[in-house]
C-alpha positions as CSV (number, residue, x, y, z in Angstrom):
1,M,10.5,2.8,19.1
2,A,13.8,4.9,19.3
3,A,14.4,8.4,18.7
4,S,16.7,7.4,15.9
5,T,13.8,5.2,14.0
6,R,13.2,6.1,10.9
7,K,9.6,5.7,9.4
8,V,9.1,4.2,6.0
9,L,5.8,4.1,4.2
10,L,5.3,1.5,1.2
11,A,2.6,1.8,-0.5
12,V,1.3,-1.8,-1.7
13,D,-1.3,-3.5,-3.9
14,G,-1.5,-6.9,-5.4
15,S,0.5,-6.4,-8.4
16,E,4.0,-7.2,-9.3
17,N,5.1,-3.6,-9.2
18,A,4.6,-3.5,-5.5
19,E,6.5,-6.5,-5.0
20,H,9.3,-5.2,-6.7
21,A,8.9,-1.7,-4.5
22,F,9.1,-3.8,-1.5
23,D,12.2,-5.8,-2.8
24,W,14.3,-2.8,-3.9
25,Y,13.3,-0.8,-0.1
26,V,14.8,-3.9,1.3
27,S,18.1,-4.3,-0.9
28,N,18.3,-0.2,-1.2
29,M,17.1,1.6,1.9
30,H,16.1,-0.5,4.8
31,K,18.5,-0.2,8.2
32,V,17.8,-2.5,11.4
33,D,15.8,0.5,13.3
34,N,13.7,1.5,10.3
35,F,10.1,1.3,10.9
36,L,8.0,0.2,7.8
37,V,4.5,1.6,7.2
38,L,2.6,-0.8,4.5
39,V,-0.3,1.0,3.0
40,H,-3.0,-0.3,1.0
41,C,-6.2,1.4,-0.7
42,P,-8.7,-0.8,-1.6
43,E,-10.4,-0.1,-4.5
44,T,-13.6,1.6,-4.0
45,L,-16.9,0.3,-5.1
46,A,-18.5,2.1,-7.9
47,N,-21.7,2.4,-9.3
48,V,-23.3,0.2,-6.6
49,T,-26.4,1.7,-6.8
50,M,-27.0,-0.4,-10.0
51,M,-26.4,-3.8,-8.1
52,S,-28.5,-5.8,-6.0
53,P,-27.7,-6.2,-2.2
54,S,-26.3,-9.2,-2.9
55,K,-24.0,-8.4,-5.6
56,V,-23.0,-5.6,-3.5
57,Q,-21.7,-8.1,-0.7
58,E,-20.0,-10.2,-2.7
59,V,-18.0,-7.7,-4.3
60,I,-17.6,-6.3,-0.4
61,N,-16.5,-9.7,0.3
62,E,-14.3,-9.8,-2.5
63,C,-12.7,-6.8,-2.0
64,E,-12.0,-8.2,1.7
65,T,-10.5,-11.5,0.6
66,K,-8.3,-9.3,-1.9
67,T,-6.9,-7.4,1.1
68,K,-6.5,-10.0,3.4
69,F,-4.4,-11.7,0.9
70,I,-2.3,-8.7,0.4
71,E,-2.0,-8.1,4.1
72,N,-0.9,-11.5,4.6
73,K,2.1,-11.7,1.7
74,F,3.4,-8.6,2.7
75,E,3.3,-9.4,6.8
76,E,5.0,-13.0,5.8
77,K,7.6,-10.7,3.6
78,M,8.3,-8.3,6.4
79,R,8.6,-11.1,9.0
80,K,11.0,-13.3,6.6
81,D,13.4,-10.0,6.2
82,G,13.0,-9.1,9.9
83,I,11.6,-5.9,9.4
84,E,9.7,-4.0,12.4
85,G,6.4,-2.7,11.0
86,E,2.5,-2.3,10.1
87,F,0.1,-2.7,7.7
88,L,-2.6,-0.5,7.6
89,R,-5.8,-0.2,5.1
90,L,-6.4,3.2,4.1
91,E,-10.6,3.0,3.5
92,H,-12.6,5.1,1.3
93,A,-9.7,6.6,-0.2
94,E,-11.2,8.4,-3.4
95,K,-7.7,9.5,-4.6
96,P,-4.9,7.0,-3.3
97,G,-2.1,9.4,-3.9
98,S,-3.5,12.3,-1.3
99,A,-4.4,9.6,1.0
100,I,-0.9,7.9,1.2
101,C,0.7,11.8,1.4
102,D,-2.2,12.4,4.1
103,C,-1.3,9.1,6.2
104,A,2.8,9.7,5.8
105,A,2.1,13.2,7.2
106,E,0.1,11.7,10.1
107,K,2.5,8.8,11.2
108,G,5.5,11.3,10.5
109,V,7.4,9.1,8.1
110,T,10.4,10.1,6.6
111,Y,10.4,8.5,3.2
112,I,7.4,7.2,0.9
113,V,8.1,4.5,-1.3
114,T,5.6,3.8,-4.1
115,G,5.7,1.2,-7.4
116,T,5.2,2.7,-10.8
117,R,1.3,1.1,-11.3
118,G,2.8,-0.7,-14.7
119,L,2.5,2.2,-16.9
120,G,5.2,3.3,-19.3
121,K,7.5,6.5,-18.7
122,I,5.2,8.5,-21.1
123,R,1.7,7.5,-19.5
124,R,3.3,7.6,-16.2
125,T,4.5,11.3,-17.0
126,L,0.9,12.3,-18.3
127,M,-1.0,10.5,-15.8
128,G,1.1,10.1,-12.8
129,S,1.4,7.5,-10.7
130,V,-0.1,6.6,-7.3
């Protein structure tokens, strides 16, 4: 990676908002020498102690399938747009916002781009986004 390369982190999930964030990045921020770091925080398993082992495995497999679908979708979008980058899965992130910020610091990114989770302005203001 050249010294002038900017790293941009883009948080993605399976939502339409994540696709809009990606498209916004491509239209408004992307430069040829950028390196895009796509990050995804899979949903953690809640209350697995109350599930049978077979149900736990089913939920794990479902999560893996969703994550692989998201990875393939966004890697294809990067290929189509000629964007150099990588996809990272942030495992065991209790608080996705903190995990994204930690990843950004670790990777030395210049900018972080996120969608809005589909919340309205008031809910986003009260609850926060990401």
